[in-house]
C-alpha positions, -999 to +999 in steps of 0.1 A: +116-309+324+093-323+351+101-356+367+074-382+361+074-417+375+058-448+359+027-458+379+023-494+368+056-507+381+065-538+402+097-522+415+102-487+429+139-489+425+163-510+405+201-509+409+229-525+390+260-534+410+291-555+416+289-569+451+318-575+474+326-577+511+341-551+534+365-561+562+367-536+590+387-538+623+365-537+654+369-508+679+380-483+652+415-497+650+437-491+620+437-521+596+474-529+600+470-530+638+439-552+640+435-588+649+397-590+647+377-580+617+340-574+610+327-587+576+297-572+557+283-574+522+288-541+504+285-520+473+278-483+467+246-490+448+230-513+473+239-487+500+216-463+481+189-490+477+189-499+514+172-467+524+144-474+500+141-511+508+142-507+546+114-481+543+092-507+526+094-499+489+100-528+465+137-529+454+156-551+430+194-557+425+210-569+392+245-584+398+268-614+392+277-641+416+305-667+418+289-701+416+294-721+449+312-693+467+305-689+504+311-652+499+283-652+472+260-670+497+268-644+524+259-616+499+227-632+488+215-638+523+224-603+533+206-586+504+175-607+511+177-597+548+177-561+536+144-567+518+158-567+483+150-590+454+182-602+436+187-614+400+219-624+383+239-652+367+261-677+385+297-675+371+321-704+374+351-695+395+374-714+372+408-722+388+420-707+421+431-676+401+397-672+385+367-650+395+357-638+429+339-610+447+359-579+455+373-571+490+371-537+505+397-533+533+386-503+553+390-490+588+368-463+603+394-439+616+391-423+650+395-387+662+424-371+644+433-403+625+413-404+593+399-436+578+419-455+552+403-477+524+420-501+500+400-519+473+412-553+462+392-559+429+415-584+411+393-611+393+361-593+403+331-611+389+312-579+385+335-569+356+315-595+335+281-578+339+264-581+305+228-575+293+227-609+276+223-624+311+192-603+319+158-602+302+155-564+300+121-565+282+107-585+311+123-564+338+115-529+324+085-538+301+064-565+318+074-560+355+082-523+353+105-500+373+099-465+386+136-455+390+167-471+377+198-460+397+232-463+380+266-455+393+298-444+375+316-470+396+299-497+376+299-478+343+337-475+345+345-509+360+352-526+326+343-522+289+316-548+295+300-529+324+301-496+306+280-511+278+259-529+304+249-496+320+243-479+287+220-507+276+201-506+309+196-468+305+183-473+269+159-500+280+147-479+310+141-449+287+121-470+263+097-482+289+092-449+308+115-456+338+132-425+353+170-427+354+192-416+383+230-415+375+256-409+402+287-400+383+313-412+409+345-405+390+374-426+399+408-417+384+421-453+386+391-465+366+394-438+339+432-441+334+438-444+297+400-447+289+389-410+290+375-408+255+357-442+257+341-434+291+333-398+284+312-410+254+293-436+274+288-413+304+276-385+282+250-407+265+237-420+299+236-385+313+217-373+282+187-396+291+190-393+328+163-375+349+186-372+379+223-364+379+244-366+411+280-357+417+304-331+430+322-304+409+350-328+399+326-355+388+307-331+364+339-317+350+358-350+345+329-373+335+309-349+313+331-320+305+309-294+323+328-262+330+335-261+367+328-233+392+345-200+387+376-194+407+368-175+439+367-177+477+367-209+496+338-200+519+305-219+521+286-192+502+311-193+474+310-230+472+272-231+470+271-204+444+298-221+424+279-254+423+247-235+413+265-219+384+279-252+373+245-269+375+230-242+353+257-249+327+250-287+330+213-281+326+221-264+292+241-294+281+216-320+294+181-305+290+164-338+297+177-337+333+154-321+358+172-329+391+209-322+400+223-331+434+255-330+455+265-334+491+285-309+511+310-322+537+337-306+559+357-330+580+367-316+614+377-350+629+370-386+618+340-385+642+327-349+637+317-336+602+298-306+589+272-322+567+249-306+541+236-310+506+222-292+475+195-302+451+185-283+420+150-291+406+141-274+373+163-245+381+152-240+417+177-248+444+171-264+478+200-261+501+208-277+535+238-258+548+263-280+566+257-286+602+275-309+627+269-346+628+286-373+649+303-400+628+308-436+637+319-446+602+317-422+573+317-447+544+283-448+528+271-414+540+269-400+505+250-431+493+226-427+522+219-391+511+211-403+476+189-431+489+169-407+510+166-383+481+153-411+458+129-423+484+115-387+487+110-386+449+093-420+449+070-408+477+060-378+457+070-353+483+077-316+475+113-310+464+121-289+495+119-321+515+143-341+493+176-327+506+162-327+542+153-364+542+186-372+522+206-353+548+191-373+576+195-407+559+231-399+552+236-388+588+219-421+599+243-442+578+272-424+594+261-436+628+263-473+618+291-498+613+275-509+580+281-489+549+243-485+545+216-469+566+189-491+581+161-467+589+134-482+612+107-459+597+102-424+584+097-410+619+132-420+629+146-402+599+127-370+605+137-371+641+174-370+630+166-340+607+149-322+636+178-329+659+157-349+683+179-377+698+158-382+729+148-418+738+116-430+723+096-453+746 
């Protein structure tokens, strides 16, 4: 099927998310050795949206906040500074053991020491996301959205959030909004819930226009048969993904775009970075090439953000993985989880390998 976007829409991109904060040691130290930490607002879904919002397209975030929390205030201010409109209910914290925003404890690694990440999500307020707190008819019908981007991280966060994502997808489909779904399988989220989540993810995928994920995501979330056993070379990996996408296309005929990133880690600061996008059976491949990495977290989200921006701009599909590759590489140069492109020219300069000073 061809990918068509609604024209009469207030928002180019809408994401649903559970916001938290990331704590990162400065100077690339391991977390357990650090005495100074950098704090930033974070979520995978707003990492994606940042590429779109920084490049000037109207973007909206649906989420929950803890009422009166200084962390909630930090998150709100940060999202507004990233040019995003925010909507969501204020949830009472309750007692000191009540609700809060998640903490992401993550160092960046350095050289031969890889990064380590620990998520502390106890009492996470985002687990309460519910469509009753949002006017979906207003958002998707009256205001209008071109692309809704959903993540398996939110879909599997709790029974409430799975239903929330499903209802968002149904409302989007009803009003002509294109749906992007990054499968993002997490074993700890799926533990003991395989049947329940497979049903929800399959229904969301069945109405999605864009599906994103690696081989494991497609196999574990949707039951798509994985790549045939074979060599471990780059050509074999690319051919294996193409074969799997052809099978996924048969299972999900409403989906016109499939995407994944390719990454080989040489050191924490040097990766081979690439990507594949299949559009209506035609593949566009960026074979991995070296990028210098300051902090790898968010690189994949940056790729997705660049790809969705390309779709929103109406560019030819061959450019989608190129721009996504470059916005992912841009995110990897920054301390934040999200890329902050100055303009399209900066992104295309990264793609072209032009790191010369611009005066």
